[in-house]
N, C-alpha and C positions, 0 to 999 in steps of 0.2 A: 446054617453055614457060619464059618468063621470069616469075618469080613474086616477089611480096613475101609473106612469111609473117608473120602477126600473131597472137601468142599469148603467154600468160604462165605459167600453172601447169603442173603435171605432166600434166594432161589433154591439153595441146597438144604435148607432147614427142614421142610416137610419130608424129604427123603430120609434124612437121618432119623427123624422121629418115627416114621413108618417102619423102617428096618428094625429099630429098637422094639417097637410094639409088636412086630411080627415074630419076635423071639430069636432073631439072629444074634450070634455072639459077635459083638463089635470089639475087636481086639485093640483097635486104636483109631483115633480120628486125626487126620492130617488137615491143617488149615493154614492159611497165610498168616504170617506173624502179626501181632497187634500193631495197629497204626495210630499215630497221634491224631486226635480229632477234638472238636469242640473248642471253646474259647480258651480253655486252659491248656490245650494241646497235650492232654494226658493220653497215655497209651490206652487204646481201646481194643479189646479182643473182637474178633469177627463174630457175626451171628451164630455161625456153626460152632465155634469154640465155646461160646456161652452156653449153648444147648448141651454140648458134650459134657461140659463141666457139671451142669445141672443133673445130668444123667449118670454122673460118676464114671465117665469113660476117659481113659488116658488121651491126652491131646498132645500132638507133636506139631511144631510150627517151624520147620526148617526154611531157610531162605532159598535153598536149592536142594535138588535131589541128585545132583551130578556126582557127588563125592562117593568114594567106595564105602566110607563109613555109613553114610545115610542109606545107601543101597543094601548094605549088609544088615543094618538094623531093620529095614523093611522086610527083607527076605526071612529074617529070624522070626517074624510073626507067624510064619507057617500058615498062610492064608488059603482059603478056598477061592476067594474072589476079592477084588477091590472095586468099590463103587465110587464113581467120580461124578461130581456135579458142580460145574463152575469153580473148579479148584483154583485155577489161575497160574499154576506152574507147569512147565513142560515135564512130561514123564519120560525119562530115558528108557531105552530098551530093557535094561536090567530090571526096572520097576515093572514095566509092562509084562515081562515074562515070569516074574516071581510067583504070583498066585497061581494055583492049579488051573483055574478057569480064566486067568488073565484079568484084565481091567475092563469094566463096563462103564459106559458114559451115558448120562442123562442129558440129551442135547435138545435145545429149545427150537427145533424146526423139523420140517419134514424132509430129511436128507434124501437126495444129495443137495437140495436147495438150501442155501444159506449155511454153508460151512463157515466157521469162524467165530469171532468174539461177540458179535452183536446181532444175532439172528432175529430177535424179536423186533428191534428197532428197524432193521433193514426190511423186514417183511411189511411193516406198516408203511414205511416210506415208499416202497415199491407199489403199494396199493394191492398187495396180495389179498385175495378174498378169504383164504384159509391158511392156517399154519398148524403146528402141532408139536408133538414130542416124539423123538426117536431114541430107543434104547439100542446102543451100538457097542460092538466089540472094538476096543481101542487098538490102534496100531501106530506106527511112527508118523504117518501122514496126518495132516490137519483135518480131523473129522472124516477120514476116508474109509474107516473100517466097516466091516459087514454089519448090516442092520438086523436087529433081532425082534423088535416089537415097535409098533407105531400107534399113535392116536391123533386124530385130526380135530381141530376146533376152528370155528369161524372167527375171523378178525373182527368183523361186525362193529366197527366204530370204537373199539376199545383202545385205551391208552396203553403205552408200554408197561406201565405199572400194573394195570389190571390184567393184561395178557400174561405178563410174567408170573403173577401170583397164581393164575389159573393153570398155567403150564407146569409150575412147580408142584402143585397138588397132583396133577395128572401124572407127572413123571414119577412121583413117589409111589403112586398106585401101580404104575406099570412095572417098576423095578421089583416091587414085592411080588407082583403077579409072575414075572419072569423067573425069579429065583425060586418060586414055589415049584416050578416044573420046567426047567430049561429045555428038556428034550422036546417039549411041545412047540418050540419056536425055532425052526431051522433058520440059519443065517442066510441073508440075501445080500449079494454083492451090489455095491452102489454102481450106478451108471455115471462115470466121470463126465460124460458129455452133457449131462444135465446139471452139473454142479454150478453153483454161484457162490460168491465170496462175500461174507458179512464182515467187512472190515470194522475195526474198532471205531467207536464214535469219538470224533475230535471236537473240542469245545467250539471252534469257529462254525461248525455245522449248525449249532443251536441258534445262531442269529437268523431271524426270519428272512427268508428270501421272497420278498413281496412282489418280485417280478414274475414269479411262477403263478400258475393258475391257483384260484382259491381252493380248489380240491387238494392240490399238492401242498399248499400252505397249511391246510387243516390237518393233513397227514403228518406234516412236520411237527405240528403242535402235539399231536397224540404220541408220536414216536419219542419225543423228548420230555414227556410228562410221566413221572414227576421230576426226573433228572436227565440231563442238566437243566432242562426248562428252555423252551423256545422263547426268544426274547426280541424286543425292539428297544431302541433308545430314544429318549425325548428329554431335551433340556438337561443333558449330562446324567440322567438317571436311567437305569435299566429296569425294564418291566417284562416279566414273564407272562405269557398267555398260557394258561393251563387247560382251557377248554374254549372252543369257539364253534360257530356254525357258518356254513357256506351260504352266501347270499348272491342274488343275481345282479344287484346294482353294479354298474360299471363306473370306473373312474381311473385317475392316474395311479399307477402302482405305488404303494407306500404312502399315499395321501389319505387323510381322513375325509370321508364323504359327507359327514354330518357332525353334529355335536355329541353324538352318542357312541363315538369311536368305531363307526363302520369304516373299515379300512379297504381301500382299493388294492386289487391284485392284478397280475398280468391278464387274467380273465376272471371276471366276477369280483367278489369281495368277501371278506370275512367279518363276522360280528363276534368279538370276544364275549365270553360269558363269565370266566373266572380269570382274575389278574392278580399278580403279586409283584409289588415294588420291591426292589432289592433291600433286604434287611427287614422287611415287613411281612405280616401274615397275608395269606391269600384272601381275596374277597370277591364277592360277585360284582357284576358290572355296575349295578345301581349304587352300591356302597362305594365303589371306587370313584365313580363320577361325582359323588357328593363331595369328595375331598380333593379330586384332581380334575381340573378342567383342561381338556385338549380340544380346542376349537376346530370347526370345519376348515379344511384347507391346510391343516398342519402336515408337514412332510416328516414322516418318521424314519429313523435310521435303523 
């Protein structure tokens, strides 16, 4: 098929690679414009743009698709289908209608649960036992289109980073599977009554809410690992907890219960396993405590 691929972050990379390897003709790749990153604040292309350039595929990075010029340029590609994976721009109706088969999205949840920008993190925070990938036909609403193909995976204590990587690989496989024989997968209309909204992650959410149960705090840690990183503050320094275990010991929420950084929660406690001080590498708890002493009874912020 003749395809336009539209994606930006690492989540979208396996799908672009899989479509290329499956022999589809990728007429163009659309990705968000390069952003300034790193200490030198140099312009850095997205992961999808880097792969597309390595594969010798034309890359387009418009800041918007609302103009008639951009829509005409897209229509001129004469596409069979557009494949979208975490692109990050709203697709106007003219874009959705241009390909013969429309636009298909690789969405990181079991729709209609967790429509929106952060389905993986919201699934972990909510304590969902399972999540997955949905291949869907895009329409004007937010992740409201008909579902074409699904795959389920257990959350099973995974971090957002681990789960996102797994879902990215699954989504790539499902999209190739669907495009090989679209007639085998009839569309299923979503039940809007079952929909939940996965709103974008805001930075303040990453501060550990130690008044919650230890189980919820541990989910917060996994949902925000590797980014933005669930954190507490101590003596004006910020510390991210990247892995932790739930413990039964009870104590004042937010207070250390021993000299080994066992932290009291609303119910139970958590024992950090991997910690990262701002600007420093991550380290295991033993190495961290060798260099940083946080005594019993310390109130963390």
